[in-house]
N, C-alpha and C positions, 0 to 999 in steps of 0.2 A: 504494500500500500504506500509506503514512504517513497519507493522508487516511482510508482505511478504518479504521485503528486508532484514529484520533482520533474518528471517528464512533461506533465501538463503545464506546470508553472513555467518551464522553459519555453514551451510553445506559445503560451499566452504573452510572455514578456516580449518575445521577438515579433509576434504578430499584431499586437494591439495598436502600435503606431500606424501600421499600414492599414489596419481595419478602419481607423478613424478617418483615413483619407479617401475611403471608398464612398461613392455617391449612392443615395437610395435609387433603386430602380423606379422609374415612373410608373404610376398606376396604369394598368392595362398594357404594360410593356409586353410585347409578344414573347420575349425570352425571359420572363420572370422566373422560369424554371432554373435559371442560373443562380437565383438568390440563395445564399447560404450553402452553396455547393462547393465541394473540393474535388475536382475532376482531372483526369488525365486528358491529354489532347484528343486521344482516340474516342473519348466519351462525349465530346462536344461536336454535334453535327452542324458545324458552321464552317464556311469557307474561311481561309486565313484572313482575308480582308475584313470579313464580318467580325471575327473574333477580335482583330486588332482595333476595330472601331469601338468595341465595348471597352477594351483596355484603355484606349485614348479618352473615352468619355468618363472613365473612372468607375465603371460598373463592375469590372473584373480586374484582377491583378494576377500576375504570375509569381509563384513562390518556389523556392528551392525544394526539390522532391526528396533528396537525401542529404542530410547535413553530415559533414565530415569534420571531426575534431581529432587531430593527431591520427591515430589508427582506428578510431571508433566511428561508427556510423549510427545515424538515427533516421528512421523513415518518418517523414512528415505526415504521411497519411495514417499510419497505424501506430506510430510511437515505438515500433520495434527498435531495440538497441542491442540485441543479442547477436554477437559476431557470427555465430554459426547459422543464423537465419538470413544472412546476406550471401550473395554469390556474384560471380562475374561472368560476363558473356561478351564475345566479340560483337560489336554493334555496327552494323553496316552504315547507319545514318551518320555517325560521327567518325567512323573508322578507328575507334579505340576499343579497349577492353573496359567495359562499363560495369559498375556495381548496380545490382538490383535487389529489391527486398523479396524474400521468399515467403515471409509471414503472411502478407496480404495478396499474394499473387493470384489467388482465386477470384479477386475482384478486378484483375487486369494488372499488367506489369508496371511497377513504379521503378524508373531507371534514372541514375544520377544525372545524365546529361540532358534529360527532358524535364521541364518544370511541370508543376501542377498549377491548375488555374482555380482561383477562389473567387466566387461571386459575392457581391455585396449582400450582407444579410438584412439590409435596411428596407426591404420592400414593404410598402404600406398595406398590410393585411386589413380587410374590412372589419368594421364593427358589426356584429350580428346581434340584432336587438332581441329576438326571441328564437334562439337556436334549437331548444330542446322540445321535442314533441312527445316525449315519453310520458305516459299518464299514470304510471305506477306510483306506489308509495313505499318509502323506505321504512324499515323497522327502526326501533329506537337505537339499536347498536349501529346499524348502517348510517343513520342520520348523524350520529356522533362522529363517525369516521369522515362522512361527507363534509361536515362543518370544519373539521380540521384541514381537510384538503382545500376547501375554499379559502380558509384563512391563510394557508401556506402560499397559495397562488396570489391572493390579493396583496399580501404583505411582502412578497418576494422572499419567503423563507427558503433557505437553500436546500434543505432535505427534510423528508418526512417518510417514515415507513408505516405502511398499513399491513399489519400482521393479522390475517384473517383466515380461519379454517377453510378447508375445501368446501365449496358450496355456500359460502357466506354471502355471495352476491357482490364480489369486488367490482365488477364492471358497472353495476348500477350505482355503487357508491361514488364512482367517478363523475356521474352525470352532472351534479351541481357544480363541481369544480371545472368541468369542461365548459359548462354554460357561462360561468363567471369569466373564464379566460376568453371565450369567444366574444362576449359582450364588451370586453376591453380591447378587442382587436389583436389578440395575441395569437401566435402560431404555436401549435402543439404537435409533439411526436409521442406516440404510444409505441414503445419498442419492446420486443420480447425475443428470447433466444430461439423460439420454436416457430417454424412456418405454419404448423397446424393451428397455433393459437391466433396468428394473424388472420388466417382464413375463417376461423370461428368468430372472431370479434368484428370483422369488417361489416358483414350484413347487419349485425345488431346495432352498430354505431350509425350506419347509414339510415336505418329505420328510425333511430332515436333523434338524429340530427339531419333531417331531410334537406334543409336549406344550406348546409355547410359543404364546402368542397372537401371530400374525403377520398383518400387513395390508399391502396395496399401495395407495399413494396417488399418483394422477396425474390429469391433467385429466379423463378420462372413465372413471375407475375406478368400479366398483360400490360399493366400500367408501369411505365418506366420514367415518365417526366418528373414525378415526385414534386409537383408544384402545388399541392393542396394545402389548405390552411390547417387541416387535421390529417396527419400522416400516420398510418400504421405500418410498422416495418420490423423486419428481423434485425437483431443487433449488428449483424455483419454489414447491413446496408448503411450503418452510421459512419463507416469509413468515408463515405462520399459527401459528408456534410461538415460545415465549419461555422459555428456561431449562428445557427439557423433558427433555433427554437427558444421561445420564451418559457415554455413548460415542457419538461422532459419526464415522461412517465415510463418506468421500466417495470413491466409485468414479469412475474416469475423470475425475480432477481437471483434466486438460488439455483436456477436451472443450468444444466450443461448446454453450451460451453461457456456461458457468460461468467459464472461465478468464479471460475479459476483461470480466466483468460485476461491477462493484464491489458492486452491491446484493445480488446472489446470495451473494457471499462474506460480506457483512455479515449477511445472513439466516442463513447457516449458523453463524456465530459466535454470534449471538443465540439461536438455537434450542438451543444446548448450555448445560448448566449451567456455572457459573463455573469449576469445577474439573474439567471434562470432559476426557476423552482424545480427541484427534483422530487418526484413522488415514486416511491418504491412499493411494489405489491408482492406479497408472498404468503403462502400458507406454511412454509417450512424454511424459516431463515437459517442460514448457516451460522457456524460458531462465530465468525467475524462480526456479523450483524448483531448477534446476541450479546457479544462482548461490548460493542459500541453502545447498545441500548443500556446495558447495565452500568456503564461508565458515564451515562447521560450525555454521550456525544452524538447520539442519533435519536431525535424525537420519534416516538412510535405510538400507534394506537393498536390495541389488541382486541380482536373480536373472536370470541370462543363459541359463538352459536351460528348455526346455519340459518339462512333467511327464513326457513319454515319452522324453526324452533326445535326440530327433532335432533337427537344426538347423531354423531358420526357412527357408521357401522364399525364395530370392532372386529378386526381380523381374527379368524380362527386358524390355529396352526395344525396342519395335518401331516403327520409323519408318513412318508412313502420311501422307505429305505432303498428300494430297488429301482427308483425312478430313472436315474441316469443309465443304469445298466439296461433297462427295458428300452429306453430311447435309443441306445446304441444298437439294439436289435430291431429297431423300427417298430416298437410296440409301446403302448401305454399300460401302466399297471391296471389290473382289473378294478381296483378300488376307485381309481380316478375315472375310468370308463363308466362305472356304475353311478358315480356322483354326477357326471355330466348327463347321463341318461335321465336320472331323477330330476335334475335341474331343467332339462328340456321339456319335461311334462308340465311345468308351470308356465306362467305368462311372461316372465322376464326374458330378455335377451341375455346372452353370455359374452362377456368381454374376457378373453383368455390371454394372459401375458406370458411370453417366453423370453428367455435370456438372450437369444441370438436369432438372426434371420434364418439360419439353417433349421433351428428347432421350430420356428414358426411355420415354415413350409412343411417340415416333417409331421408336426402335429396335425396340420390341416389335411395332409394326405392320409393320415391314420383315421381321422374322423369323417372324412369325405363320404365313404360308402354308407355311413349311418345317417349323416346329416348333409344332404346334397347342396344345401344353400349356404354352407359354411364358406368363409373366405379368410384370407390373411392379408396383412398390410405391414409394411416396414418403410424405413426412410428412403430406400432406393427404389421403391415401387413407383413406376410412372403413373399408375392408376390410383394412387393412394387417396387423392382428394375425392374421386368418384366413389371409391369403396367406403370411405367414412360417411359420405353423404347417403349412400345406399343403406348402410347399417342404421343410420339415424332415421331413415324412412322405413325401417323394419323390413327391408328386402332380404336381410340375412338374420338368422337366429343366433349365429355364433360368429364372432370376429376374433381371430387370433392375431395378436399384435406384439411387437417389440415395445420397448419403453417410449417410443415416439408418442404414444397416446397416454402417457402417465399423467399428463396435466393439460389444462387448457381446453379440454373438450367435454361437452355435456351430452349425455344420453338420458332420456327420461326414465327408463326402467330397466336396469341391468344388474346382474350378479357379476362379481369379479373374482376370477381365479388367477393365481400366479403359480406357474409350474417351475419347480426348482428355485424357490424363493431365497435359498441360501447362496445363490450365485452372486459373485462380486458386483455385478451390474446393478443389483437391487440393494442399494444402500438405504439407510433409514428414511431419508427425504423421499426417495423414489417410492418406497413401500407406503409411506403415508399418503403421497399423492395418488398412487394407484388405488388404495382403499377409498380415497375420496371421490372416485368415479361412481360409486354406488350411492343410492339414496338421495340423489340431488333434486328430485322432483317433489313438490308438496303433495302431489297425488300418489306418490309411491316413495315415501321418505326413508324406507329401509332397504335392505338388500344384503345378500350373503357375500362376505369377503373371505376367501379361503387361500391360505398360503401353503401349498404342497412343498415339502422339503425332505431332504435326506438327513437332516440334523439341524437343530435350532442354531441360529446365529445371533450375535448381538444386535445386528441391524433389524432383524425380525422382532426381537424382544423389545428393543427401544421404540420401534414404530408402534407396536401394540401399546406400550406404556404411554407414549406420547398422545395417542388417540384417547385412551382412558383418562389421561390428565386433562386434555382439552374438554372432554365431555363433563368431567367433574367441575371444571372451572365455568363451563357454560351454564351448569345448573345454579351456580352461585351468583350469576349475573342477573 
């Protein structure tokens, strides 16, 4: 964290005087999409003459892409300063051996002899008088959190953490804060580490804020201009922004890869304006956040109840000692087959988590003869969005998934099973989040959560204890 702050401080110090010299984009400017962007030349679809005219007019400036100090390098876009994450390549354009950053190369190559281009962040975003069309009501706990969010945005409070159990209704808690920001003509980014969360939230926010420009930005999204007043994005997309947002909301702050990726944290800080408000959302904060809360360095609001008032389903631990051996022989233990069979006689769908893509496909193949409408999904599945939508529409009774659906998705009536819950991929936070997929509907606020394992792990026990603790705290509120 200290190194992250040092990197960000260095970037701010060198960039702030230049930022002050940039001119605001005129309202209705056709290329307002450059506002608050940090792009490579290849990402700007303008002729050289057009780009130069924007630079001359003071709307855009070129900045050094890779800073060099003695034998050390720092990537301006992602903040990477690890020597092993830089490499050299013969560059035909300049005829030299050039250094480039490997850390953020998935977003396009940043190379030392080519500058980055930063657009003025001072575009005059509109004041929206009545932005929210949502007609629902918040619970007392939700309203408390919403009031804190509004206060943080109105007063420019730097950070606020909303720690709310799975199913507490974090999205709805944001609505008053979003309304306050839009009424003040502010620009907002809601970022999250997971693409599926962006897909889940976008239609809900578009319905709640019908008169606001809203866009979703992720790897294969159709919208690429990212010139909306309210932008939903994966955290990787923040590499392309600099000082763009008045309000930065980071959902699922504890999720992989954001929580342990220093460059993503650097990018989220750099994407926000210097006086921006940061709102963090999580159901399972990591030790770092808990420590900051305890030391009163991070203001936080804790919500221990789901919006419908019912407790979180408590996972049951089911010993299946031959599970891995049976899977190696392309079978499932009879006890698990019987449990699935019994579950399928009921009205709920089944969300079945596996530790790997290979296991997801194997389990699907094993169950397919008995349940023809079963399907599986994973991060590399090109049809993943369609399959999740089909499951939500109840076109499948069973969805086998990896941890990509551990958070940020809501299904109205599901039971949740985890196969080989002792696998290292299922840490405490993941298991709490997975359990939180059950019982999210007020019409079906319960659901079975079963952890099948070959031996209990601390992660399983701690997840179970954490849920019991939250339920107990929820009763006291």
